[in-house]
N, C-alpha and C positions, 0 to 999 in steps of 0.2 A: 394171826393165823386165824382166830377167833371171829376177829371186826369183820375179814373177809367172807367167814362162812355165814354171820350173820346178814350181811349185806346181799351175801347171793339168796337167801333164804327168802328175804323182804322183797328182793326184785322179783323172785320166782311167784309169792302169793299178791305180789301189785298185779302183775301179768295175767296171773290166774284169776285173778275175781274182778280185774275190770277187762278182759278180752272180750266179753259178750254184751259188754254196755252199749246200749243201744241210743244212738242219737234221735230226739225226738224234737221235730218241727214243729215249733208252735206260732208261726207267721199267721196261722187263721185266726189265733186266738186273741193276738193284741191288735187292740184297735191300731188305724192306720195314723193318729193324732199321737200315739205314745211315743215317748222318747228311746230311741235304740242306743244303747251303749255301744261306743267303739273300744279301740285301743288304750286311749285315756281313760276310757272311765273303768276298763277292766283293770288297767295300770291301779287305778287308786282303790278298787274294790279289794285287788289282791295286798296293796300296802295293808288296808284296814282289815284285813281278812281276822287278824285274832281277835280284835274288838268287836267284830261283827259275830265270830262264833259264840263267843263268851254272851253277848248280848240277845242271840237266838235262843239261848238255853230259856231265859228270861220273858221275852216277848214274841209273838207269832207276827209283830208288824217287822220285823229285824229278819231280812235274808241273808246269808252268806253269798248267794250267785244273784246275778239279774238275769231274769226270764228273758227280758226283752234286749238281747244282745245280737250282735252281727256275725256271730260265729267263731271263724278261725281267729281274726285280728282280737276280739275281747278276750278269748281265751289265750292268745299270745301275752298280753298286755296282761291278764291275771296273773300268768305264771310268773312274769317278768317283774311285776310287783310284789309278790306274795316272795321270792327266792331274794329281791333286793332287799326287803325288811327283816329275812331270816340272815341275810349276810352281814348285815349293821348289826343284829342282835349276837352273832356270831362274834364280830370284830371288838364291840363292846365288851363283850363276859371274856376275850382274851387280854384287852386292856386292865381288866381289874384285877 
């Protein structure tokens, strides 16, 4: 029962704090020759998220999220990559 309450509280706060998040379109700021990341780029960035996050603490040149992405498909791949690596970590933990 405690896990359900904790999950409910975390879900509430997640929705509460991200409900007003504004989407900013930066197409005007990106040069036309810049590489635009799509689904596979998002998947790769989701997989390497833990390493990128730690690296971003030490270097301003490392970003967790690509600014020059194509929106929904990048986000979809990003979430898929992140949850894939998370699932692998959980499976490895269960094996040990």
